[in-house]
N, C-alpha and C positions, 0 to 999 in steps of 0.2 A: 571572495568576489566572483570566482568562477561559478559557485553554486547559485549566488543571487542573480548573476547574469543569465544563467540557464533558466531559472525560475521566471525571470522577467520576460523571456522570449514568449512565454505562454500568453502574455497580455496582448500581443500583437493584434489578434482579431477584435479585441475590445478597446483598441487605441482611442477611438472617438469618445468613448465614455470616460477613459482615463484623462483625456484632454479636458473634458468638462469638469472632472473632479479637481484637476490642478487649477483650472480657471476660477472655479467657485472658491477653492481654498485660498488662492492668492488674493482675490478680491475681498474675501472674508477677513484675511489678515490685515489688509489695509483699512478695513472698517474698524477692526479691533484696535489697531494702533492709532487710528484717527481720533478716537475718543480722548485718550490722554494728551495727544498733540493739540487738539482743539482746546482742551482744558489749559494746556500750557500757554497757548496763544491768548486765552482769556485773561491771564495774569498781566499781560502787557498791552492788550488792545481789546476792543469790543468784539465779541463773537456771538452771533445769533444762536438761539437754543435749538432751532430746527435741525441743523446738520448733526448735532450730537445725538438727538433722538433717532434721526434717520440712520446714522452709523450703527447705533445699538440694535435697531430692528433688522437692518440688513445683515449685520454680523450673525444673528441667530438663523436667519433664513439661508444665508450662504453656507454656514457651517453644516446645517442639516442637509442641504443639497450635496455638499462635498462628501459627507459621510454616507449618504444614500448611494451615490455613485461608487464610492470605494467598496462598500459592502456588497453591492450588486456584482461588481467585478470579482470580489473575493469568493463569494459563494458560488458564482458561476464557474470560476476556475477550479474550486475545490471539487465540484461535481465532475468537471472534465478530468481532473487529475485522478479521481477515483476510477473513472471509466478506463483511463490509460493504464492504471496499476492493475485493475482486474483483467484487462486484455493481456497485459504482460504476464500475469500469473498463469493465465490459460496457455500462453506460448511456452512458458518455462516448465509447466507441469506435464507429466508428473515427476520426471527425472530430477530436475533441479530442486523441487520442493520436498522430495522424499527425505525424511530425516530431520527436516527443519522444525524448530519449535513453533507450534501453531500460535501460542500466546504472543510470541515475538512478531509474527506476521499480523496478528490482530491489532497489536499496538501500532504497527506501521500503517495499516489501512485506516485506523480510526484516529488515534490521538496525534500521530506524526503528521498526517495530512491536515488535521484540524488546526495544528499549530501554524501551518502556512498562511492561515487567515491573517495573522499578525503582519506578515510581509505584504500581502496583497492589499489589505484594508488600511494599514497604519504605517506603511514604510514607503512605498513607491511614490505616491502623490506628496506626502510630507517632505521627502527629499527634494522633489521638484519645486515645491512651494518654498522651502527654505532657501534654495538657490535663487529663485526669482525675487523673493522678498529681500534677501540679503543684498543682492545686486541693486535692487531699487533703492534701498535705504542707504547703501554706500554711495550711490550716485547723488541722492538727495543731500547727504551730509557733505559730500565733496563740493556740491554747488554752494554750500555755505562757506566752506574753507577746505583746501586740499588736505591739511593736516587732520581735520576731523574725518574725512573720507578714508584716509590711510589707516587711522586708528581703528575705525569701525571694521574695515576689511581685515585687519590683523586679528581682532577679537572674534569676529564671525568665523574666520578660518580656524582659530584656535579651538573654539567650542564645537564647531560643526564638523571639523576634520581631524584635528590633532588629537583631541581627547578620545574620540572613537578608535583611532588607530592604536593609541596607547593601551586602552582597556580591552580591546577585542580579542587579543591572543589568549589571555587567561579566561575570558568569558566563554570563548568557543570551546576551550578545553573542559571547563566545568559543565557547559551545556551538553557536549558530546557524552561526557561521563554520566550525566544525569539521564539522558535519553536511553543510553545503553542499560543502565540500572533499572529504569522504568520498564523497559521492554522485558528484561529478565524477570522482574517482579510479576508482570502480566503472565508470562509463561509459567512461572512457579504457581501462581494462584489458579490458573487453568488446570494444571496437573493435580493440584490439591483437590479441586472440585470434582474432577473426573475420578480421582482415587479415594473419594471420601468413604466409600463402602469398605475398601480394603484397609484404610487407616483405622476405621472403627473395629474391623474384624481382628486386625493384628495389633491393636492398641499402640499405634504409632502417632496418635494425635498430638501428644505433648511434644514429641520430637519435631513434628511438622510445624507446630506453633512457635517453637523456639527458633527454628530456621526462618520462619516468617518474620519474627521480631528482629532477628539479625539483619535481614534484608531491608526491613522497614527503617531500622536505625541508620543503616548505611545510606539509604535513600534520603532520609531526613537530614543527615549530615551534609550530603551533597547539596540539597536544597538550601540549607542554611548558608553554605559557602556561596551559593549563587546570590542569595538575598544580601549577604554582607558585601559582595562585590558590587551589586546594583546600588546599595546604599552609599558605598564609598564613591562610586561614579557620580551619583546624584550630588553628593557633597562637593566633589571636585568641580562639577559644572556650576553649582550655585556660587562657589567661591570665585570662579572665573568671571561670572556675570557681574557679581558685586564689584570685583576688582576693575572690570571694564567700565562700569558706571563711574567709579571713583576716578579712574584715569581720564575719562571723557570730561568729568566735571573740572578736574584740575587743568586739563588742556584748554577747555573752553574759557576758564577764568584767565589763564595766561594770555590767550588770544584777545580776550576782552580788555585786559589791562594794557595790552600793546595797541589797542584800537583797531584790531583786525576784524572784529565782529562786535555787534551790539549786544545788549543784555538779553534781548528777546531771543537772539540766536543761542545764547548760553542755555537758557531754559529749554528751548526747542531741542538742542543737541543732546542734552543730558536725558531729557524725557524720551527722545527717540531711541537713544542707545539702550536705556533700561527696559523699555517696553517692547522692543523689536526682537528680543532674543527667543520669543516663543517657538517659531518654526525651527530655529537652529538647535534649541534645547531638545526638541522632540527628536531631531536627527541624532544628537549627541547621545541620548539615552538608548538609541537603537543598538549602539555598540555593545551594550550589556544585555538589554532585553531581547535582542535578536539571537542570543547565543543558542538557546534551545531550538529556535526556528531554523537556524542554519544547520544544526545537528540533525533535526528532523528532515530538512530538505536533503541533506547528504545521504540519509538512510533511504529516502524515497528514490533519489536519483541513482543510488548504487544498485537498487533493485532494477530500475529501468535500464541500466547499463549492462545488466547480465545477459549473456548469450545463452540460448537454449542448448541443451546437450544434443538434441536432434532438431534441426530446423524443419518447419512445415514445408512440404513439397507442394508447389502450386503449378509448376510447368512440366509435370511428368505425364505419365500415361494413365488411362482409366481402365480398371479391371472390368472385363466382360462377364457380368454375373450369370448370364445365360449359359456360358461355356466355361464355368469355373473349373480350374485344373488342380485344386488342392494347394498344398504348401510343402516346402522342403528346407532342410538345412544341410549345408555341406561344409565340413571341417570348421565348425564354428568354435571360436575361443573368445571368452569375454570375462572381464573383471571390472568391478565397480570402482569408480574414483572417489576418494575421500579427500576433498580439497585438491591440493596439487599432487597428492600421492595416489597410487593405484594399488588396490588390494590384490591378494592372490587370486588366481583364476577361479571363477565360480563354475564355469563350464570350460572344458578343454577338449578341443578337437572332436566335437560332436557332429555326427551326420545322421539325420533322420528324415523320413518321408512321411507326409500326412496326406494320403490320397483322398480324393473326393469320394463320397458315398461310403466312407469307412470311419470307424471309431478307432483312434490310435491311443492306447493307454501309455502313461508315463508313471513309473514308480521309482521310488528311491528314498533314502534317508533324508532327514532334515539337513539342509545345507548342501544337497547334491545339485541344486540349480533347477529344480522342477519349475518353480514359479518364474524364475529368470527366463527360461525358454519361452514362456508365454509372453513375457514383456518384450522380448526380442522380436517375437512374431507380431506384436502390436506396434513395433518400431518406436517404443519409448526410449530405447537405447540403440546405439549403433554398435555392431559387433567389432571386436578388435581385429579379428581375422576370420576368413571364411565368407560364405554368402548365405543369405536368407532369401528365399523366393516365395512369392505368393502368386498362384495361377501362372507359373512359369516366368514371371518377371522379378528381377532383383528389387527388393523391397524399397530401396532408396530411390528408385526411378518411378514409383507409383505415387500419384497425387494423394496427399494425406487424407483428403475428404473421401476419395474413392476407397482407400484402404479401410477407413473407419466404417464405410457402408457395408463392406463385405465381411467384416469381423464382428463377432459378438463375444464379449469377454466377461466372465463371471469370476470375481476375485474371492479370496477366502473370507474377507470381511466386507459385507455390503454396506455402503454408505447411503443412509436415508436422509431426506430433507424434511424440514419442519413444514409439511404441507399435507394434502390429502393423499391417501393411498393411491387413488387414481392418477393424480399428477406425478407421484413418485414413479409409477410404472410408465406413464406416458412419455417421460423424457427419452425413452428408448426409440420412440417413433411419435413425433409431435402431432402428426395428422392421423393417428390411429383412431379407428371407430371404437365405440363402447364394446361392440361384439368382439373385436380383435383383442381388446384388453382382457375381456372375460375368458376368451379362448386361451390366451397366453397364461393366465392365472390357473386355469384348469390343468394345463400341461405341467405347471409347477406345483400342483397339488396345494394351492393356497386359496382357491376360489371359495370353497365351503367355509373356511375359517373367516374370510372377509365378510361373507354373507351372514355369519353368525354375530357380527358386531352390530350395535344399534344403528349406526349410520352407514354400514356397508362400505362401499368404495369411497365414500365421502368422509370416512373417519380420518381424523388428523393424526399424523405421526409426530410423536414428541421429538425433542431435540436429540439428534444422533440415534433416533429410533429406539429410545429407552423403554417405550411402552410395548415393545415386541421382544420375543425371545430370540436367541441366536438362530434357531431353526426357522422361525418365521421371517426374520430378516433375510436369511439365505434363500428362502423360497421366493421372496419378493425380487431378489436379485436375479434369480433364474427366470422369473416371469418377464423381467426386462429383456433378458437375452432372447427368450422365445419370441417376444414381440418385435424386437429389432430384426430378427430373421436374417442374420448374416450368413454368408456362404461358409465361413470358417468359424466354428463354434469352439471357443477356448474356455475350458472349465477347470478351475483351480480348486480342488477339494470341494465340489459342489454339494456333497451330501454329508460332510463331516459333522454337522450339527443335527442331523435328521435321524429319526427312528427307522427301523427296517421297513415298516409299512410305507411311509412317505418316500423313502429312498427307492423302493421298488416302483412306485408310480412314476417318479421322475425319471428313473432309468429307462422305463418303457417309453416315455416321451422322447428321451434322447435317442433311443434306438430307432424310433420312428422317424425322428428328425434327420438322422444320419443317412437316410435314403436319398436325401437331396443335398447333403452338406459334407464337408470334412470336419470331423470332430476330434479335438485333442483333449483327452481326459486325464487330468492329473489327480492321483489319489494314492493313499497308503492302504486303503481298504481292498482286500481281495474281492469282497462282494461287489464293490463298485466297479472294479476293473473286469468283472466277469462278462460285461457286455462288449468289451473291446475286441476288435478283430485281431489286434496285435498289441503286445505290451513290451515296452522298452524299459529296462532297469538302468538307472543312472547311478554312478559311483561318485563319491565326493572327490572333486578335483583339488589337488594340492600343488600342481605345477604352477610356477609363476613366470 
């Protein structure tokens, strides 16, 4: 209920449309039940044909209007939820998202959010309609005789409330297990597709297929359990409805024999009872059919409830780019968190200066914390102890937007988007001119390669940049950094995938750039670090 109530709060801006949906649905139900009731009246008294025809036509029109309103609300809210989730991912990234299975996130963003359509389009208004319709029918039967009203209230409550409460616990458990397995399957398939070349190379295809079959069988077994549970729930509901109709018939006949009601009321009561369970049955089945929706909603809300490792600073100071004063670290110690536990220190008691107009090299073995230092300078994580300063100010006091403006960061692996080369570079400076993009590409020694392509800068990049080599992707990442033109240039193994010729061109560009900036150059290559004014060697930290 907590999950459903939180999801319901999102409907508030669309309340007028929801009110229309409930109104149309309730009126449509009365038209639907009016057809058999008018037929029942026809058995004992003369009834004109026009009301029957009108009820049938209005039923169709009102049902369409109700569904239109419900689906308008559903798809509007799904779009809104996706925007909220993407905004949350931006806030959580990169620290909270590092190491997470991408297939799991894709499943959450796509199928989990899509499942919420069942709640918004087929749950909220039906529940309201069931309540209003049941109240109206109970009142109508009560007007015939109080015993009939009490009986109808008991059975409406049993079908619409008691049965869902009975079946929901197991349904939710099965639904949560299915959504978890489904997300794991997505993650596994994504890994298989990405590693298809390696599977072919090392002949692990059969092993992967066997693992896929096992996961598919487990998923199918869970789906079968869900289907069995839904089938048993439907059977229980149908039995309850038939029993209610039999009881109403028996009660009506007893009252008729005692002279409390006439025979027309007997026909009316039984017909009303049997034909008025539609909205209540729809609610009763939600206890089972909503199981996956609740599980999906729980996964979405769990993501939205997460707190970022480092909150975005909006009330801090702005760095003066014209008088940039470099960066520094004093006695910095840091260890990554893995869930509730913290690993051994990655960096321990490190003090370094990164002065303006200088290139500072950082060298060390794998695992010595070279890349981590750059992430701390980017304020992706907060240090456990010590201080990190940028242009003389403690990094946590600087507005995040200002910090991102003064920093340019090139990672070991460049992420490219399925878009044109020009747009892939332009993300570093959205208002950049074509000349600025070309100049940045020349500094990164990638301009000539781009111009050799048939469509030049309008060439489309394949998914994950698969139509470019590692060196080409790396140079595109460098072009972004040169275009962004930050005061603090952070380079993490920027030439690891390049040949000596291209490395020399890029290092010359970095050397020229360093006349106006502070450059932090991480590399294991002696040739790369030859341009540095000073080089600091890091040792692997093991203190905890």
